[in-house]
C-alpha positions in Angstrom: 22.3 -49.0 126.0 24.4 -48.0 123.1 26.0 -50.5 120.7 28.4 -50.5 117.7 26.9 -53.2 115.6 26.1 -51.0 112.6 29.7 -49.7 112.5 31.2 -53.1 112.9 28.9 -54.5 110.1 30.1 -51.7 107.8 33.8 -52.5 108.6 33.1 -56.2 107.8 30.9 -55.3 104.8 28.0 -57.5 106.0 24.4 -56.6 105.6 21.8 -56.9 108.4 20.3 -59.9 106.5 23.7 -61.6 106.2 24.5 -61.1 109.9 21.0 -62.3 110.9 21.6 -65.5 108.9 25.0 -66.1 110.5 23.8 -65.4 114.1 20.4 -67.2 113.6 17.9 -64.4 114.1 15.7 -62.3 111.8 16.9 -59.2 110.0 14.4 -57.3 112.0 16.1 -58.3 115.2 19.4 -57.0 114.0 17.7 -53.7 113.0 16.0 -53.4 116.3 19.2 -54.0 118.2 21.0 -51.4 116.1 18.3 -48.8 116.8 18.4 -49.6 120.5 14.8 -50.8 120.5 15.7 -54.3 121.6 18.2 -55.5 124.2 19.6 -58.8 123.1 19.8 -61.8 125.3 23.1 -62.8 126.8 23.4 -65.7 124.3 22.7 -63.4 121.3 25.1 -60.7 122.6 27.8 -63.4 123.0 27.2 -64.7 119.5 27.5 -61.2 118.1 30.7 -60.6 120.0 32.2 -63.9 118.8 31.3 -63.1 115.2 32.9 -59.7 115.3 35.8 -61.0 117.4 35.5 -58.4 120.1 34.8 -58.5 123.9 31.2 -57.9 124.7 32.1 -54.7 126.6 33.5 -53.3 123.3 30.1 -53.9 121.7 27.6 -52.7 124.2 27.8 -49.7 126.5 25.4 -48.7 129.3 24.1 -45.1 129.2 23.1 -42.9 132.1 19.4 -43.9 131.4 20.3 -47.5 132.0 
């Protein structure tokens, strides 16, 4: 699964640590999601989409491997 968290963070000028505090997870969790090493729960994905004001489908994309 691909995601656009890193790009959207840059647009909003927010660090991994700041985003983690806002969403209620660790900075390591945000890093792992950005590196596609961790697939977030539905609740976490919805929180991220709400924060960035985008539909969840704009945030995460399935790849052929998925």
